[in-house]
N, C-alpha and C positions, 0 to 999 in steps of 0.2 A: 660498618655496612659496606659491602663491595659494590662498586659502581658497575653498572651494566656496560658490556662492550658493544656500544651502539655501532661503532665502525665495523666491528666483526659481524654483527647482525646484518648490516647493510651488505657486506661482502657475500654472506651466505644467501641473502635474498636474490642478489644478482646472479649468483652461481646457479641457483635453482631456476632462474628465469631464462637465461640465455644459453645457447648451445654453440659449439664450434661449427662453422660452416661445413657442409658435407657436399659430396658429389651428387650429380643428378641421379646416378645409378643407386647410390645409397638411399637417396630420398624415396625412389620408387620402391625399394625393398621395405622401407619403413611404412610407406603407404599401405602395402599389402598386409603389414602387421597391425597397423592402426589406421583404418580408412578415414576416420574422422578428421585427420590432419589435412586431408585433401578436399574437404567439403567446400561446395560453392557458397556464395555469400548468404543466401536465405537459409540454406541448410545449417550453416555455421551459427547464424543468429538463433535459429530454432534450438540447436543442440546446446548452446550456452544457456538458454532459458530453461530447458528441460533438465540440464545437469544439476541445477540448484534444488530440484525436487518440488514438492507441493505440500500444502497444509490445508486443513479444513477451516473455513470461516463462515460466519452467518452475516449476510448482507441482505437488506430489505426482507428480512424474515426467512430467507431460504439458505440452506447449507450449500456452500460452493467450494470447489477445490481451487485453491489459489497457488499460482506459481511463486515460490519464494524468491525467485530472481527479482521480482518487482518490490520486494521488501528491502532491496539494497543490502543483502547480507554481508557482502565483502567489505562494506564501508560502515559496518555497525548500524545500518539503518538510517544513516544521515539523510539520504535522498530517497527514502522509501515512498512509494506511491500509495497513499492510504485510500482504501476503497476502490471503486470502479473495477472490481474484479471481473465482472461479466464482460465489460468492454475489453479488458486486457486478455481474457480468455478467447474472445472472438478474434482479436488480433493474432494470437498464437495459432488459432485454427486457420486463419488466412495464410499465415506464414507456412504452415504445414502444406497447404494446397500449392502455394507458390513454389516451395522447395521441391515438391514432388513433381512439379510441372503439370499438375492436373487442371489447374484453373488460375485465373487472376494474375497470370504472368505479366500482363500488360498494365496492371494496376499500380498506382502510386498510393501508398498507404497514407491516410490523412487523419490526424488527430485534431479534433476541434473541441472547443469548450470555452466557457467564460473564464475570466481571470481567477487565479487562486483555486484551480481545480486539479492541479498536479501535472500539468503539461510540461512545465520546465523540469520538474522532478523526473519525468519520464526520460528526458534527454540525458540528464545526469546519471540516472539509474542504468540506462543502456550503456553509456560510456564506461561507468564503473564496472558493471557486470562483464562486459566484453573484455576489458583490460585484464581483470582478474582471471577470467576463464582462459585467456590466451597464455597465462603463466602456468597452467596445469598441463600435464603430459598429454591428455586427450584433447586439449584445446589449443595446442601449439599451432601457430600460423606461420607460413613460410612464403618467401619470395626468392627472386634470383638476383645475383650480382655478377657483373661482367668485368673482365680484364682482357683488353685486346693488345696491350703493349707487349705482352709476352710473345705475340705472333711476329711482330717486327717493330722493334723500338724506333727505327728510323722513320716509320710511317706515322701518320697522325694517329692519336689515340682516342679512346672514348672518354669523354668528360662532360661536365656541365660548363664547358667553356674555360676551364682552368688549365694550367700547364701540366701535362701528363708525364713529364720526365722527372718527377720527384721520386721519393723513396717508394719501394715496392708496395707498401701497404696502401698508399694513396692511389694506386692504379685500379683498385676495385671500386666499381660504381653500381650501387643498388638501383634496381628498377624504381623510378620515382613514383610509380603508381601501384606498387605492391603486386606486380604481375605474378600469376599463379605458376609455380614451377612446371606443371604439366603442359602449360601453353607453349613451352619450348618445342615439344614434339610436333612433327607434321600431323595434320588433322586426321588422316586415316589411321596412323599408328596410335594416336591419342584415343581414338574411338575404340580400337581393339583393346587397349589397355583398360579403359573404363568399363568396357563390357565384361572383361574378365574380373575386374574388381567388384562390380555390382552383382555378378553371378554369385559370388561368395559372401555378399553383404547381407547380414540379417537385419535389414532395415527397409521399411516401406518407402523411404525417401532415398532414391539412388543419388550417387555423386555425379554431378554434371559440370564439365569444364568445356564451355563452348567458345571462350574468348581466345583470340589469337594474341600473339605477343604485342605488348604496347610499343608505340613508335620508337621510344628511346632504346628499348631492348632490341627492336628490329634493326636499328642502326648498327648495333654491335654484332648481331647475328649475321646481317648482310655483309659486313666488313670481313668477318672471319670466314664466311662461306666463300666469298670472292677470293680471299687470300689463299685458302687451301685448295680451292678448285684450280687456281693457277699453278699450284705446286703439284697438282695431279694426285691428290690424296684420294684413295679409293673409299675408305671409311670416312666419308665426309662429315656425317653428323657426329660421329665419335670424336673427330678432331675439333669440331665446333664446341661440343659439349664437354670436352676434356676439362678436368678440374683445374687446369692452369688458366682456363678462360671463363668457366662458368661454375659458380658455386650456389648452393641452396642454403639460405640462412633464415633463421627464425626471427620474428619481430614481435614485440608486445603491441597489441592493438591499442590505439589511443587516438585522440584527436590529431589529425594530420597524418596518421599512418594507419589506414584501415577504417577510420571513422572521419568523415568529412562533415563539418557543421558550418552552415551559412547563417550568420547572425543578421538581425534586423538592420544593424548599422553598416554592414558590408555594402560597398557600392561598386560601380564599374559596369562595363557593358555585359550583357547576358553571357557572352562567350567567356569572358574573364571569370565571372562568378561560377560558371559551370565547370570549366576545365583549366583555365589559366590564360596566360598571354605570351605573345612572342617577345623575346628580349632582342630588339633590333640591333643593338650594339654588338651583341654576341654573334649574330648572323654574319656580320662583316668579319669578326675575329676568326670565326671558324672557316672562312673562305669556302663557302658551300657552293660556289660556282652557279649562282642564280637560283638554286632551289632552297626551300625552307628546311633547314636541318632540325629534326626534332630535339637535338641536343640543346637548341637555343630556345626551348619552351619552358615556362616556369612550372607547370603542373601543380598549381596551388589552388585550383578551383575545387568546389565541393565534391564533384564526382571523381576527380583525380585523387584527392585525399581519402575519399571513402571507398575507392575501388578495392574490391576484395571482401568488404564486410558491409558497411552501412553509410548512407549519405542522408543527412538531416538538414532540412530547410526550416529554420526557426522563424517564428513570426511571419508566416508565409504571405500574409497580406501585403507586406512590404516588398515582396518579390513576385507579385502577380504576373509581371511581364516575363519573368523567367520561367514560370510554370508552363506557359504556352510553348517555350522552346524545348520543354521536356517531353512534349507529346509523343514523339517517336522513339525516345530513348528506351522506355520499357519494352516496346515492341521489338526493336532492332538490336537492343543491347549494345549500342555503339553511339559514339559522339564524335564530332569532327573538331580537330584542332584548327583546320581551315578547310578551304574547298578541296584541297588535294590530299590531305592527311587525316585519316580517321583513326579512332581508337576504340577497340572493343572494351566494354566495361562489364564487371560483374559486381553489382552492389544492390543492396536492398534500399530503395528510396522511400523516405518517410518525411512528410511535411507536418508542421505543427502551426496552428493558427487559432486566433480568437474568432468569434462568430462574424467579425467584419469581413472575412474572406468570402464567406457564403454570399454576403450582400454584393460583393464585387462580381462574383461568378454569376449571379442571377440578374445582373443589370439589363441583360437583353432577353430575359426569359419570356417576355410577352411577344417576342417575335417568332415563337414556336420553332418551326424547322429551320428558320433563318438565323438562329442564335449562333454567333461566331464562337462562343465558348462551349458549345455543346460537346465537342469532341474531348475537350479537356475535362469537363465534368464527368464524362463517361469513364475516364481513366482514373478518377479519384475514388478511392475506397475509404469512405468516411467512418471513423470511430469517434463517438461523441463522449467526452468526459463531462460528467455532471457534478454538481455540488454533492457533498456527502449527505446521505440521509440516514446514517447510523449514528446514534448518540455516542456510542463508545469511540468510534473513529473520529468524530468531530471533537470530542473531549481530548483525545490523544493529539490531534492536530493543534488545537489551541495550546495545550501544554507544551508542545514542541516550540511553538512560536514564542512562548514566554520564557522558557527555560533552556532552550537548545538541547533538550534531551533527545536522543536519537533512537533508543531501543524500541523495537516494534512490539506492541502488546500482543502476547499470545496467552490463551487461557484454555484449560481443559473443560471448564464449566463457566457458565455465565456469571455465577456469583463472584468468581475471581475478577471478572471484568467490572462488575458492579462496584467492587471495592476500589478499583482504580478510578472509576468515573467520579466517585464522591470525594476522592482524596483532596486535601488542602494543598496549596502550593505556597512556598515562601520565596520571595524575591528580594534581593538586595538592590536598593536604588539610592541615589544621592539626593539629599534634600536641598533646599534652596541655599543653604550655607555650604554646600559641597560635602557634607558629612554623610557617610553611608548609613542607611536606615533599612531595617528589616520590615518588609510589608508582607502581610499574610492574606492570601485568598482563602477564606474559611472553607471548611468542608461544604460541598455542594455548590460553591461559587462557580467553578469552571463548568460543572454539570449544568447549572442554570444557563450560562452563556451558550453552551453547546446545544442544549435542548431548544432554546429559543431560536437559534440559527437554523436548526433542523426543521422545526415547526414552520418557519417561514418558507421552507423549500418544498413542503408537501402539498399535494393537490387535495383539496377538501371536497371536491365534487363526488368522489367515490367513497366517502365515509358512510358506513352502515349506520342505521339509526341507533342512537344511544352512545356512540363513540365520538370522541373529539380528536384533534390532531395530536395531542400528547399520547393518547392511546395508540394511534397509528404509529407514532415514533417508537413507542415501546415494543410494539409488535415487530417492526422492522429490525430493531436492535436485538431483541431476545428470540424472536421467532414464535412468540406466544404472548398472550395477555392473561395475567393473573387477576381474577375478579373474586376476591374473597376465597372461598374454598375451591372455586372452579378455575380450571386452566383451559383456555381456548387457544388452539394452535392456529398458526397463520392461515393454513388451508381452509379454515372455517370462515374466513372473511373474504368477501368478494371485492377486492381492489381491482380496478379496471386494468392497471398495468399498461396504460397508454403512453408511458414514457415521460409524463410531465413532471413527475417527482424529480427534484434535483435540477430542473431547468433554470430556475431562478431562486431568489431568496437572498438572505444576508451572507455575503462572502466572509471567509475567515479573516481577511485583511481588515474589514470593518470591526469585527470582534476584537482582533488583536490591538488595533489602535485605541478602541474604547477602553480596554482593560489597562493599556499602558497609561492612558490619561488618568484613570482612576488611581493608579499608584502615586500620581503627583498631586492628587486632590486632597485638600484639607477636609477632614470629616468632623463634624460638630458633635462629638460625643466624648465623654470623659469618665474616668473611674479613678477612685482614690489610690488604687494599687496596680491596676492592670492597664496596659497600653492599648486600650480598645480603639484609639484613634488610628492605629496601624493595621486594623483589620478591615478587609473589604468583604462585605457580606453578600450573599446571593441577591438580596433585594437591591443592594447598591448596583450590582452588575446589570440586573434587568431594567432598573429605572434608567440607568445611563444609556443602555442600548436603545431603549424605546424613545427616550427624549432626544437622542442624537440623530434620529432618522430625519428630522425636519431640516437639519443643516448639512446632511451628507449629500453631495452632488450626484452620487452614483445611483440614487433611487428616484423613481418618478413619483409624481403626486399620488397616483393610485397605489403604488407599492407602499409608500409611507403610511397611508391610511390603513391598508390591509395588514401590514406588519404590526402596527400599533395595536390593532384589535386582537392579535394573536398572543399578546404577552400575558393576558389574564390566566388562561389555563396553565401556562408554564409556572406562573407565580403560585398557583394553587398546588401544583404537583410538587414543587420544591418545598413549599411549606409542609406538605404531608411528609416529605422525607426528613425534614428537620424535626417535626413533631414526633415521628417514629424514633429518631435518635434519642430524643429527650425521654420519652416513655421507657424505651429499652434501658436507658441508663438508670432511670429511677427504679426499675424493676429488676435490675441486673442480678442482684443477690437473691431474688425471689423466683428466678427462672426454674422451670421444671427440668429435672435432670433426665437424660435419655433413658436411664434404666427404668424410671417410673413410666415414661411414655411407652417403652418397649413392653413392659408388663401389661399395660392397658391394651395395647394392640394384640398381644398374645391371647389375653382373656376374651377379647371381642371375637377374635378369629375362632377360638375354641367354642365360644357360645353359639356362633352361627353354623359352624361346620361339624360340630361334634368330634373335632380332632382331639387327640389326647393332649392333656396338659400335665406336666410333671413338676413336682416341687424339687427343692435342693437335694432331697434324699432319693430322688428318682421315683417317688411314689406318684401314681396317677391321682390328680385332684380335679375337682369340678371348677369351672370358671366362677370367680367370686363376684356376685352381683353388687355387693357393697363397694368393692374397689372400683368397679366400672362406674357406678353411680357417683362416687366422690370425685373421680377424675373428671367426669362430664360436668358436674355442678361447680366444682371449685377451680379446676384448672382450665377447662374449656370455657366455663361461664355460659354454656349453651342452654342449660335447663334449670328448672326450679324443682322443689320438692313435689309440686303438684303434678309433675309429669312422670311420677313413679307411683306404683302401688307398693308401699313399703320400700323395698330395694329393687323391685321388679320394674322394668321399663314399660311405659305405655307405648302406643303406636308411633308417636312422633320420635321417640328415642330409638325405637327399633328401626325405623326407616333411616334415621341418621346413621346408625351403625352400619347398616347394609349399603347405603348409597355413598357415604363419604369415606368409610374406612375399608369395608370389604371390597367394594368395587375397585378402589385404588390398589389394594393388595392383589386382586385378580389381574388388573392391568399390568402390574409389575411382573407377575408370574408369566403372563403372555409375552411381555417384552424380553424376558430372560428365560425363555422356555428351553434353552439349550442344556439346562441343568435341572435336577429335581428341585421343585419349589419347596422352600421352607420359610416360614414366617421369620425365623431368626436371620435369614439372609437379606431381609428387606432393608433398603436405605430409607429410614423413617422420614427423612426430609423429602423423599419423593412423593409422599402423600400430602396433598395440599393442606388438609385440615390439621394434620399432625405437624407439618412444617410451621403452621401459624402458631401452634402451641409452643414449639421449641424456640421460635424466633420473634414472635410479636405479642404485644399486649395492647390494651386500650385503657382509656381513662377510668372505665369501670373497675378494671383490675387495680389501678392506682388507688381509687377511692376505697375499694374493699380492703386493700392491704394497709393503707395509712389513713386511718379514720379521722385524725386531727389535722391532716394536711390541707393547706389553704393556698392555692396558686396566687391569690391576690397579695400575699405577703412576700412573694418570691424576690422582688427587687431588693428588699431590705428586711429579711425575716426577723421577728423579735427573738431575742436571746432565749435559749432554753425550749423553744417550740419544736414540734415535730417537723415543721416546715424548714426550720434552720438545719436540722439534721439531714433531712432528705436532700436539701439543696447542696450541702457540703459533699455528701456521698455522690450525688448525681454529677456535679461538676468534675469531681475526681475521676469518676468512671468515664465520662466523655473524653477526658484527657488521656486516660490510660488505655481505654478500649476502642475509642472511636476516632482517634487522630485529631481531636480538637486541641487547640492551645487553651490555657486558662482564659485568655481574653475572648477568643471566639466561642468557647463554651458558655461564658457569661452572657455574651450578646445573643447567642442562639437560644439559650434557655429563657432569657428575658422576653425575646420576641415570641416564642411559643406560648409562654405563660400569659403574655399580654393578650393573646387571642383566646386562650382557654378560659381565662377568668370570666369572660363575658357569658360563657355557657355553663359555668360551674354551678352545681346545685349546692 
């Protein structure tokens, strides 16, 4: 096996990322070829998000277009933001307005939400996405670097306070705040250049470059201007911008260069945290003759690092004093290094906080017009992250927390998601002796945890009669509710939509910690052959989550009581899923094949519509009443002999055929009316009553098929009995077809049979 050339791959990666510096004139030519490389900060962030494309998701029962950028695609989904798609879409809409200069220019974007709602992932996702976008040809980001020693080596050079008489390569100094290359041009020339650029730009968001050169670059520009003016140069700007003095170079956007991040633990005076600080020893070294030389400034504040792209204040409640200093920054697009030196900035400001920041901002709210924080609150454009209210997303999040899996779940059909939701998870942990042990979360265990968490987050005040919170959770996840043969779409339900769903409830951190403790908990169950003690069952999960509420400090007394009451419908739902698995495993070899179902549907369609029906030889035949009757009696289990006159259906059967079969066929024809409708083209699983025949059975089917079967014998069936044969085949099917291990199949089937035997006739 040949080893990969990792060093060579690294070389190629850097070659694809970095370019040779170019002259200002060459950069301008490239801008007219590819205008996106000159985009201002908000436009650049918008373009990075849009470049990743979109995908369709269902959240809270509605289809939405989601920007893939927030799935962290460049990092294999490691920091994907699960859910909150509508919030993120509104953020992008705001960015579009800000970038176009239509509105909200003065706003500071604020993301608020309780812990474990994805706010930290947002920061990481933005940094990852911007970094990778800046490596693409259309996402290249450029700034300027200066060399003034070539003008006159004997004179002082431009530096960060170091010796400028070293080798030639060290004479080049990059703008410490990622100054935009077009900011080198005089304002009126820059305006004409941008006007011409935007006239040819096929984009509703024009390129805007309003910032003047940063103080450090102005020092170089001013030195060169004075030098060549004294020499009597006529083409003064050409001399200053000559490529021996000025070069345009690209940089990869990252924290510290294009992205500024202020963390909760960062301290210092507001000015230091915003832009940086003066290095007083260097002021003396530079011999600045009494003035503050911008070369002696650190430029390590959040706005300096984030100039050109994005500035993020994390845990903003820890920097509430700083927020007031930001009041005029969005309006004026500038900040001062001190009283005499200002710096224009072009950055999209974004702050992230828990709900405690809102409490700080509202501390003077009762003073009405005299609230000293009113101006700040007016400039904050809040976007609220909430807890996930989709079962599939919460299951995916819990699975990530347990396994470090990062891939984002995508599915063309909800059935694909349903399979992921119910999946088991196997985790390796060390036991008390330090030996590795394989622990299994049985099928539906993570689903149970996720559903319970979601149910605690839903508002029950807007529940229609006859529905419980589990029903609401399923509507939110699927977009519909399946009730027997009937399918009710989300639009049929009157949920208030007042925004309380997802405001509170059990956070994923509580679920994660509870599941982690279960992996270390001894379970008092044994089997002669199977390691059933290493299986965590759904009921183990739900019991632990409900019982742990009383000791968890994050919940109030009222929340504990409310959440404990909501576990019962979740237990019932999960048991129904387990029961369905066991029945389907028992009946696996007795399922109706699709050909038989298709034949029934064709005969019913011909019976109702007088459409021609042909046999294998192409001869027209009449629909067979006996075939239809046998299917309805034996496979559907809907009717008895009494509901037929011979083989002819009575009124109840005729109504069933028309309302449950024909109506669904007609709906399918309407939904696919772009082509000539043919019953052969129908997806049979799209018809609820047929779907149930193909995919589900009940205990009546079991009893009718296995006459000597007795669930009371399940735990230890007598040798040679039908129960023994059924159990053996059922467990094998659960393992081979339903992702159970032998141990979890044994425990699940025992649990189901233990409940069924009480109602078995």
